[in-house]
C-alpha positions as CSV (number, residue, x, y, z in Angstrom):
1,M,-3.3,-5.6,11.3
2,S,-0.9,-8.4,11.8
3,D,1.4,-8.5,14.9
4,T,4.4,-7.7,12.8
5,L,3.1,-4.3,12.0
6,K,3.6,-1.4,14.4
7,V,0.6,0.8,14.4
8,P,0.4,3.0,17.5
9,T,-2.7,5.1,18.1
10,M,-2.8,8.8,19.1
11,A,-4.4,7.8,22.4
12,E,-1.4,5.5,23.2
13,C,1.1,8.2,22.2
14,M,-0.8,10.8,24.4
15,A,-0.7,8.3,27.4
16,E,3.1,8.0,26.9
17,G,3.4,11.8,26.7
18,R,4.8,12.0,23.2
19,Q,3.6,13.6,20.0
20,P,4.2,11.6,16.7
21,E,5.4,13.5,13.7
22,I,2.7,12.1,11.4
23,L,-0.9,11.2,11.7
24,F,-1.8,8.5,9.2
25,W,-5.4,9.1,8.2
26,V,-6.6,5.6,7.1
27,G,-9.9,6.6,5.6
28,S,-13.1,4.5,5.4
29,A,-12.1,2.4,2.4
30,G,-8.6,1.7,4.0
31,S,-10.3,0.7,7.2
32,Y,-13.2,-1.5,6.0
33,D,-12.8,-2.5,2.4
34,D,-10.9,-5.9,2.2
35,R,-9.0,-4.9,-0.9
36,A,-8.2,-1.4,0.4
37,K,-6.9,-2.8,3.7
38,K,-4.0,-4.3,1.7
39,I,-3.0,-0.8,0.6
40,T,-3.2,0.3,4.2
41,R,-0.9,-2.6,5.2
42,A,1.5,-1.9,2.4
43,F,1.9,1.7,3.4
44,V,2.3,0.9,7.1
45,K,5.1,-1.6,6.1
46,I,6.8,1.3,4.3
47,L,6.4,3.6,7.4
48,N,7.8,0.9,9.7
49,K,10.7,0.2,7.3
50,A,11.6,3.9,7.2
51,N,11.2,4.2,11.0
52,V,8.6,6.9,10.7
53,D,7.2,8.2,14.0
54,F,3.5,8.0,13.1
55,A,0.2,7.1,14.7
56,V,-3.5,6.5,13.7
57,L,-6.7,7.7,15.4
58,G,-8.0,4.1,15.4
59,T,-11.6,4.0,16.6
60,E,-11.6,7.7,17.0
61,E,-11.3,8.3,13.3
62,S,-14.6,8.9,11.5
63,C,-15.4,9.4,7.8
64,T,-14.1,12.8,6.6
65,G,-17.6,13.6,5.2
66,D,-16.4,13.7,1.6
67,V,-19.2,11.3,0.3
68,A,-21.9,13.2,2.2
69,K,-20.8,16.5,0.8
70,R,-20.5,15.2,-2.8
71,A,-24.0,13.7,-2.5
72,G,-25.4,17.1,-1.5
73,N,-25.8,16.6,2.3
74,E,-23.8,19.6,3.5
75,F,-25.3,19.3,7.0
76,L,-24.0,15.7,7.5
77,F,-20.6,16.7,6.0
78,Q,-20.2,19.5,8.6
79,M,-21.3,17.3,11.5
80,Q,-18.7,14.7,10.5
81,A,-16.0,17.3,9.8
82,V,-16.4,19.2,13.0
83,T,-16.3,16.0,15.1
84,N,-13.0,15.0,13.4
85,I,-11.5,18.5,13.7
86,E,-12.3,18.5,17.5
87,I,-10.4,15.2,17.9
88,L,-7.5,16.3,15.6
89,N,-7.1,19.6,17.4
90,A,-7.3,18.0,20.8
91,Y,-4.3,15.9,19.9
92,E,-2.6,19.0,18.4
93,V,-2.1,17.2,15.1
94,K,0.0,19.2,12.6
95,R,0.7,16.9,9.8
96,I,-1.5,14.3,8.1
97,V,-0.7,11.6,5.5
98,T,-3.4,9.6,3.8
99,A,-3.6,7.0,1.0
100,C,-7.0,8.2,-0.1
101,P,-7.2,11.3,-2.4
102,H,-10.8,11.9,-1.3
103,S,-9.7,12.2,2.4
104,Y,-6.6,14.2,1.2
105,N,-8.7,16.7,-0.7
106,T,-11.3,17.1,2.1
107,L,-8.8,17.5,4.9
108,K,-6.5,19.8,2.8
109,N,-9.1,22.1,1.2
110,E,-12.4,21.8,3.1
111,Y,-11.4,21.5,6.7
112,P,-9.5,24.8,7.1
113,S,-12.7,26.9,6.9
114,L,-14.2,24.8,9.7
115,G,-11.1,25.3,12.0
116,G,-9.0,22.3,10.9
117,V,-5.7,23.5,9.5
118,Y,-3.1,20.9,8.8
119,Q,-0.3,20.0,6.5
120,V,-1.8,17.3,4.4
121,Q,0.1,14.9,2.0
122,H,-0.9,12.0,-0.2
123,H,1.1,8.9,0.6
124,T,3.0,9.0,-2.7
125,Q,4.2,12.5,-1.9
126,F,5.3,11.4,1.6
127,I,7.1,8.2,0.3
128,E,8.9,10.4,-2.3
129,E,10.0,12.7,0.6
130,L,11.3,9.7,2.6
131,I,13.4,8.5,-0.4
132,Q,14.8,12.0,-1.0
133,K,15.8,12.3,2.7
134,G,17.5,8.9,2.5
135,K,15.2,7.3,5.0
136,L,14.0,4.7,2.4
137,K,16.1,3.1,-0.2
138,V,14.6,1.9,-3.5
139,E,16.3,-0.6,-5.8
140,R,16.0,0.0,-9.6
141,D,16.7,-3.7,-10.0
142,S,13.5,-4.8,-8.3
143,A,11.1,-7.4,-9.4
144,F,9.3,-4.7,-11.3
145,K,12.2,-3.6,-13.4
146,G,11.1,-3.4,-17.1
147,K,7.4,-4.2,-16.2
148,R,4.9,-2.4,-18.3
149,I,2.9,-0.2,-16.0
150,T,0.4,2.5,-16.7
151,F,-0.7,5.0,-14.0
152,H,-4.3,6.1,-13.7
153,D,-4.6,9.6,-12.2
154,P,-7.2,9.8,-9.4
155,C,-9.4,12.9,-10.0
156,Y,-9.0,14.2,-6.4
157,L,-5.3,13.8,-6.6
158,G,-4.6,15.0,-10.1
159,R,-7.1,17.6,-11.5
160,A,-8.3,18.7,-8.1
161,N,-4.9,19.1,-6.5
162,E,-2.4,18.9,-9.4
163,V,-0.4,16.1,-7.9
164,Y,0.8,14.3,-11.0
165,E,4.5,13.7,-10.5
166,A,5.0,12.0,-7.1
167,P,3.3,8.7,-8.1
168,R,5.1,8.6,-11.4
169,E,8.5,9.4,-9.9
170,L,8.1,6.5,-7.5
171,L,7.3,4.1,-10.3
172,K,10.3,5.4,-12.4
173,M,12.6,4.8,-9.4
174,L,11.8,1.1,-9.7
175,G,13.0,1.0,-13.3
176,V,9.5,0.2,-14.8
177,E,8.4,1.0,-18.3
178,L,5.9,3.7,-17.5
179,L,3.2,4.0,-20.2
180,E,0.9,7.0,-20.4
181,M,-2.7,6.6,-21.4
182,K,-4.1,8.9,-24.2
183,R,-6.0,10.7,-21.4
184,S,-3.7,11.4,-18.6
185,R,-2.7,14.1,-16.1
186,K,-5.0,17.1,-16.7
187,S,-7.0,15.3,-19.3
188,A,-7.4,12.1,-17.4
189,L,-10.8,10.4,-17.4
190,C,-12.5,9.7,-14.0
191,C,-12.7,6.0,-13.0
192,G,-16.4,6.6,-12.3
193,A,-16.4,6.5,-8.5
194,G,-15.9,10.1,-7.5
195,G,-18.6,12.4,-6.3
196,A,-20.3,9.7,-4.3
197,Q,-20.9,7.7,-7.5
198,M,-19.1,4.8,-5.9
199,F,-22.2,4.1,-3.8
200,K,-24.9,4.1,-6.4
201,E,-25.8,2.3,-9.6
202,P,-24.7,4.0,-12.8
203,E,-27.3,5.8,-15.0
204,K,-28.5,4.2,-18.2
205,G,-26.0,4.4,-21.0
206,D,-24.2,2.1,-23.4
207,K,-21.0,1.8,-21.3
208,D,-20.0,2.2,-17.6
209,V,-17.3,4.9,-17.1
210,N,-15.0,2.4,-15.3
211,V,-15.1,0.1,-18.4
212,L,-14.3,3.1,-20.7
213,R,-11.4,4.1,-18.5
214,T,-10.1,0.5,-18.4
215,E,-10.2,0.5,-22.2
216,D,-7.9,3.5,-22.1
217,A,-5.5,1.6,-19.8
218,L,-5.7,-1.6,-21.9
219,E,-4.6,0.3,-25.1
220,T,-1.2,0.8,-23.5
221,N,-0.9,-3.1,-23.2
222,P,0.2,-3.0,-19.5
223,G,1.1,-5.8,-17.1
224,I,0.0,-3.6,-14.2
225,I,-2.5,-0.7,-13.9
226,A,-1.2,1.4,-11.0
227,T,-3.3,3.9,-9.1
228,G,-3.1,5.9,-5.9
229,C,-6.8,5.7,-4.7
230,P,-8.8,2.9,-3.1
231,Y,-11.9,3.9,-5.1
232,C,-10.0,3.9,-8.4
233,N,-8.5,0.5,-7.5
234,T,-12.0,-1.0,-7.1
235,M,-13.3,0.6,-10.3
236,M,-10.3,-0.4,-12.5
237,T,-10.3,-3.9,-11.0
238,D,-14.0,-4.3,-11.9
239,G,-13.2,-2.9,-15.4
240,V,-10.4,-5.5,-15.9
241,K,-12.9,-8.2,-14.8
242,A,-15.5,-6.9,-17.2
243,K,-12.9,-7.2,-20.0
244,E,-11.9,-10.7,-18.7
245,K,-8.3,-9.7,-18.4
246,E,-7.9,-10.4,-14.7
247,N,-5.4,-13.3,-15.4
248,D,-3.2,-11.0,-17.4
249,I,-3.3,-7.6,-15.7
250,S,-3.0,-6.6,-12.0
251,V,-4.4,-3.4,-10.5
252,M,-2.2,-2.2,-7.7
253,D,-1.7,0.9,-5.6
254,V,1.7,2.6,-5.9
255,A,2.4,1.8,-2.2
256,E,1.8,-1.9,-2.8
257,I,4.2,-1.9,-5.8
258,L,6.8,-0.2,-3.7
259,A,6.3,-2.5,-0.7
260,Q,6.6,-5.6,-2.9
261,S,9.7,-4.2,-4.6
262,Q,11.3,-4.0,-1.1
263,N,10.0,-7.5,-0.2
264,L,8.1,-6.0,2.7
């Protein structure tokens, strides 16, 4: 993180005797993947701009265990989950926001049965709330006004948790031309990364899933493919490269689009 970004840790807050309103769960991709780090930075810029009282776990944050669980290693998942829950509960965390739908789904739906009960939001939901409360202002006459943008629904945000409107509403606020793919919302096609598929080679076939999904996006003739998941971002970016369209089409997270529109 650059010096201009304010990113306090929960340990620092605890030492000062204060409890931040929000825990920003960065996630493995947002912490280690160079491309996903840009999404993390964009979201932190938005949090700073809106003066949100938040903190991160920093080095105390570990993987949620999503990948282990999807790959069939329930034992490893529970070990990772219980470790995280002990830390979260020790800090008396009540509310978590994350830019990763995989972390969102796991924290929201799979941690409660292990003793980790929190209010969990996707970053697009939280940003929409900031705008509705007047803490963040969005200009319709931004650099993105009239831009052709199609939104790819992440599986763990859309079908798994029925969050369809928040990311779309944020894009509409910027005055973009929002284009829907033929497969969207409940019928959206996976980018090919979910269920731990991100970390293995695809099975034999005549086309990779991410290329097929990119073709769905290209049919809308977009200038930008927007998404709300670091995994989807990687897969769609690879798909755009496979189609040799990287000079014409950008793949961006909704938070990055919003941060750019605000010149953050």
